[in-house]
Residue, then its C-alpha position, 0 to 999 in steps of 0.5 A: m492454505e489451510s484454515v486454523p481452529v479458533r475458539c471465541p473466549a467470550c462464548g466458547r464458539d469454535h470457528a475455522y479461520l482462514a487468513p486473508v491474502y494480499p498481493c506483494p508488489c512482486g506479484t506473489p500472494v502473501a498472507p499473515p502467518v497465523l500461529p496455530g494454538g496461539t492465544v486469541e484476544p478480544v479487541t476492546h479498542h484499536t491502536w496503530n501498533d495492534d492493527w498492523v503486522t509485518v509479513r515477509c514474502r517468501t518469494c522476494g523476501r520483502h517485508d510489508q505491513w498488512p492489516r492484522p487478522e481479525l474475526c468477528c464472532p456472532c456473539g459480537a466479540v471481535l477477535r485478534i488472531p495471533v500471527r507468527p513474527a516476521s523474524e520467525s517466518a524469515s528463519g523458516a524460509a531460510a531453512g527451506a528450499p530457495p525460491s525458484h527465482i529472484p525478481l530482478p530490478r526493472t529498468a525503463a524500456a527506453p530513455r524517456p524524453a524530457f518531461r514538459p510540465m504545465t503551470i499550476r494556477t488551480g487545484r484542477d491544474a495540479v490534477t492535470a499536471a499529475a496526469l501528464y506526468l503519469r502518462w510520461l511515466g508510461y501509464r496508459n488510459v489515465v483519466q480524471p473523473p469529471e467531479r472528485p469522488s468521495s474516495r478522493i481518487d483524482l486519477r485512474a490508469t491501468g493498474l494505478i490510482a492517484q491522489v493530488d493534494s493541492t491544499t496549502r497544508p502538508t499531506t497527512l498520515r491519514d491521506v497516505e493510509c486511505l489512498w493505500l487502502n483504496g489501492l489495496n482494495a482495487s489491487v493496483t498501485s497508489v501514487l500521491f502528489s502534493l503541493a505542500g509536501y508531507a508530514r513526517d509521519a506520512r512520509e515514514r508510513a508511505d515508506g513502509l507501505a511502498v507508496p510513491l510520494f511526489v511533491m510539485d511546485l507551481t511549474g507543475t514538475p513533480q519531484p520524488v521525495n521517497s524511495p518508492a517514488d525514485e524507483l517509479l521514476s527510474t523504471g516507469a510504468 
């Protein structure tokens, strides 16, 4: 990937900008397609629509939303880097050679036995029930920190982090976004469990970010509430 020239409109300083690379769930590294020669805009305030951009994976064709590229100039200006719309990226990919392979849907290696839940009486019980469920799905080395860290990550496993919301309010959009960013930074899958369900915008955002959402009742039995969770339940770890 080559850098593109960027000139700060505030001070006139020239920069060589290289877009960040993120991991697609299929394993292919993807980067927002920076638009050479596009108009660079100073960021005066952040909004959800401006802070995210849809990026298409050229290998599997999946569309995901990733942080919009920005550059901090030494003069103090924060610059928003223009990117090519995902629709144009898709057209460009269609005009080129087809991908070398198309990932096939995964299936569970063998039928799993019935899940044996545990009754939830406390918030700690909810975390333990989620840990049992992840082990049942096939995740290895599922561990609980002795005390909840500031990141609010309740469970860690090989290739996965999970948060368990045992409060009486629906899990919020911010909870979904923070968990996803933690998973992105660690290059692992993020999964969310909730006792009270999810706010509508939280569910919609989780669908866009491919974050599996599960809801649990007091019997300790998680149930999938979105497509990523259905897929995880079907395929296992």
